[in-house]
C-alpha positions in Angstrom: 73.5 123.3 -12.7 75.6 125.6 -10.4 72.1 127.4 -10.4 70.3 124.5 -8.8 72.9 123.0 -6.5 75.7 124.9 -5.9 78.3 122.2 -5.4 76.7 121.2 -9.4 76.3 118.1 -8.4 73.7 115.5 -8.5 70.9 114.5 -6.4 69.1 118.0 -7.3 65.3 117.8 -7.3 62.9 121.3 -8.2 59.5 120.7 -7.7 56.9 123.4 -9.4 60.2 125.4 -8.6 61.0 124.5 -5.3 64.8 123.2 -5.7 66.7 121.2 -3.3 69.5 119.9 -3.3 71.0 116.6 -1.3 70.4 113.0 -1.0 69.0 112.4 2.7 67.0 116.9 2.1 65.2 115.2 -1.0 64.2 112.1 1.3 62.8 113.4 3.7 61.2 115.9 1.6 59.6 113.3 -0.6 58.2 110.7 2.6 56.9 113.9 4.3 55.2 116.1 0.9 53.7 112.3 0.4 52.9 111.1 3.4 49.4 109.7 3.4 47.4 110.1 7.5 47.3 106.6 8.0 50.9 105.4 6.5 53.2 108.2 7.1 56.9 107.4 5.2 58.8 108.9 8.7 57.1 108.2 11.2 55.0 110.1 13.7 55.4 108.7 17.1 57.7 109.7 19.6 60.2 106.2 19.7 59.6 105.2 16.3 60.6 108.7 15.2 64.3 108.4 17.1 64.8 104.9 16.0 64.3 106.4 11.9 66.7 108.8 13.4 69.3 106.5 14.7 69.1 104.5 11.9 69.6 107.2 9.9 71.8 108.4 12.1 74.1 105.3 12.3 73.9 105.1 8.4 75.3 109.2 7.8 77.7 108.7 10.2 79.5 105.2 10.2 78.0 103.2 7.1 78.1 105.4 4.1 81.7 106.9 5.0 83.3 103.7 4.5 80.9 102.3 1.4 81.3 105.5 -0.7 85.3 104.6 0.0 85.0 101.0 -1.4 82.1 102.0 -4.3 84.8 104.2 -5.2 87.5 101.7 -5.5 85.6 99.2 -6.8 83.9 100.6 -9.2 84.7 104.9 -9.9 88.4 104.1 -9.9 88.3 101.7 -12.6 85.9 103.2 -13.9 88.3 106.2 -14.7 91.8 104.2 -15.3 92.7 103.5 -12.3 92.8 100.3 -10.0 91.9 99.1 -7.5 93.2 99.7 -4.3 93.4 96.5 -2.5 94.3 97.4 0.6 92.4 100.0 1.0 89.4 97.9 0.0 90.1 95.6 2.9 90.8 98.5 5.0 87.3 99.8 4.3 85.2 96.2 4.2 87.1 95.0 7.2 85.7 98.3 8.9 82.9 97.7 8.0 82.4 94.2 9.4 83.8 95.6 12.8 
């Protein structure tokens, strides 16, 4: 798998020999590749595109880091045999609610 993704992680796609990893890059690639002229999946006009990019940036930089910790504490840690750290969980949820 390392030959397709140097970080040896998912997601990763191979689209007829074009290999791409990182979920946001994959989503943008697919949205561009399969966009229809009359119905683009990512806005082309300046203002709608700017609002799309703003939302994508907020998701990546403000939401995802907190949500990742919450998911780890609620899902991954128990699956790996650990326990949810309720203090960490409550802290992340409070930050997300702020």
